[in-house]
C-alpha positions in Angstrom: 11.3 25.6 23.8 14.5 27.4 22.7 16.7 24.9 24.4 15.2 21.9 22.6 14.7 23.3 19.2 18.0 25.1 19.3 19.9 21.9 20.1 18.6 20.6 16.8 18.8 23.7 14.6 21.8 25.5 16.1 24.1 22.9 17.8 23.6 19.8 15.7 22.4 21.5 12.5 20.3 18.4 11.7 20.0 17.9 7.9 16.8 16.8 6.1 16.4 13.1 6.2 19.0 12.6 9.0 17.9 10.1 11.7 18.0 11.3 15.3 17.4 9.9 18.8 16.0 12.0 21.7 16.5 10.4 25.1 13.9 11.9 27.5 10.3 12.9 26.5 9.6 15.6 29.1 9.1 19.2 28.2 12.6 19.9 26.8 12.6 16.5 25.0 9.3 17.2 23.3 10.8 20.5 22.0 13.8 18.6 20.7 11.3 16.4 18.8 9.7 19.7 17.5 13.1 20.9 16.3 13.7 17.6 14.5 10.4 18.1 12.7 11.3 21.6 11.7 14.6 20.3 10.4 12.8 17.6 8.3 14.7 14.8 10.1 14.2 11.3 8.9 13.5 8.8 11.7 12.8 10.8 14.9 13.2 8.2 17.7 12.0 9.2 21.2 13.3 7.1 24.1 11.8 7.3 27.6 10.8 5.1 30.6 7.2 6.3 30.6 4.6 5.2 28.0 2.5 8.3 28.5 5.5 10.5 27.7 6.2 8.5 24.6 2.6 9.0 23.4 3.1 12.7 23.9 6.3 12.5 21.8 4.2 11.0 18.9 1.9 14.0 19.0 4.9 16.3 18.6 6.2 14.3 15.6 8.3 11.3 16.8 8.2 8.7 14.1 9.3 5.9 16.5 9.3 5.4 20.3 11.3 3.1 22.5 10.2 2.4 26.1 13.6 1.8 27.9 11.9 0.3 30.9 10.8 -2.6 28.7 13.6 -3.1 26.2 17.3 -2.3 25.7 17.2 1.1 24.0 20.6 0.8 22.4 19.6 -2.5 20.7 16.2 -1.1 19.7 17.8 2.0 18.1 20.3 -0.2 16.2 17.5 -2.4 15.0 15.6 0.6 13.7 18.6 1.8 11.9 19.8 -1.4 10.2 22.4 -2.1 12.9 24.3 1.1 12.5 22.9 3.5 15.0 22.5 7.2 14.3 24.8 10.2 13.8 22.9 12.4 16.2 21.7 11.7 19.7 20.3 14.2 22.2 20.5 13.3 25.8 17.9 15.5 27.6 18.0 13.5 30.9 21.7 13.9 31.6 22.5 11.1 34.0 25.3 8.7 33.5 23.1 5.8 32.3 21.4 7.8 29.6 24.6 9.5 28.5 26.1 6.1 28.1 23.1 4.8 26.2 23.3 7.8 23.9 26.9 7.3 23.2 26.4 3.6 22.5 23.7 4.5 20.0 26.1 6.5 17.8 27.2 5.4 14.4 30.7 6.2 13.2 31.2 10.0 13.0 28.2 10.6 15.3 27.8 13.1 18.1 26.1 12.9 21.5 24.6 16.3 22.3 24.4 16.6 26.1 21.5 18.8 27.1 20.4 17.4 30.5 22.5 17.9 33.5 22.6 15.3 36.2 24.6 15.4 39.4 28.3 16.1 39.6 28.9 12.4 40.3 27.5 11.2 36.9 30.1 9.8 34.6 30.4 8.5 31.0 33.0 5.9 30.2 34.6 6.0 26.7 37.5 4.2 25.2 39.9 6.6 23.5 40.7 4.1 20.7 37.0 3.7 19.9 36.6 7.4 19.9 39.4 7.8 17.4 38.5 5.0 15.1 34.7 5.6 15.4 35.1 9.4 15.2 32.6 9.8 18.0 32.1 13.1 19.7 30.3 14.5 22.7 29.1 18.1 22.7 27.5 20.1 25.5 24.4 22.2 24.6 23.3 25.1 26.8 20.2 27.2 26.1 20.0 25.7 22.6 23.4 27.1 21.5 21.6 30.1 20.1 20.7 33.7 20.2 17.4 34.2 22.0 16.5 37.5 20.1 17.0 35.8 16.7 15.7 32.4 17.6 12.5 33.4 19.5 11.4 35.5 16.5 11.9 32.5 14.1 10.1 30.1 16.4 7.1 32.5 16.8 6.9 32.6 12.9 7.0 28.8 12.8 4.2 28.6 15.4 2.1 31.2 13.5 2.6 29.2 10.3 1.4 26.0 12.0 4.7 24.3 11.8 5.5 24.3 15.6 3.3 22.7 18.2 3.3 24.9 21.3 -0.3 24.4 22.4 0.2 20.8 23.5 3.3 21.7 25.6 1.2 23.6 28.1 -0.4 21.2 30.5 -1.7 23.8 33.0 -2.0 27.4 33.9 -1.4 28.8 37.4 -1.2 32.1 39.3 2.2 33.4 40.5 1.1 32.7 44.0 0.7 29.0 43.1 4.3 28.5 41.9 5.1 25.9 44.5 2.1 23.9 43.4 3.3 24.3 39.8 6.6 22.7 40.7 4.8 19.8 42.2 2.6 19.4 39.1 5.6 19.0 36.8 6.8 15.9 38.7 3.9 14.1 37.0 5.1 12.6 33.7 1.8 13.5 32.1 2.5 17.2 32.7 4.8 18.9 30.1 4.9 22.5 31.2 2.9 24.7 33.6 2.6 28.4 32.6 2.1 31.3 35.0 -0.7 33.4 33.4 -1.9 35.5 36.4 0.8 37.6 38.2 -1.6 38.9 40.9 
């Protein structure tokens, strides 16, 4: 939760009405969507390969979804934004393909926030001249670029006030002894997060 919401509120400091794209609608991606809702973002565009994950993103507040297994996500985002793209893209997947898509979705002056971490072999190709003229930037985000003691208290208050959807992020509850089964469960795109509630 703190990674996704913090990327929006701490790293990107998304302003009210600002359009954003979130690539990846798994557990962290859904929390990025929640952060965008808290920030009163404009268009909240969720991109994923899985239609069920995109349906989940709508429950968390995505205003638009793009299934990248069916259409070109860069073209789709540009169509949704009048041909310009957006100033803020969050790549929660973190592989070379999604990083490149996120970078290509940026409007002038935009920033790609890199949350997901792929393998050490993943690369992103940029042209220095385009970076300079387009004023595009890439920023890494680790643990929501925040302060857990401060941010967790704020998020609890947002949840208690009904402004943060945490209930739907929990897809299952397990015992500590079932941790290996829990890891297998989260391979399913329909499973957002599994919580250990019994430590016996």
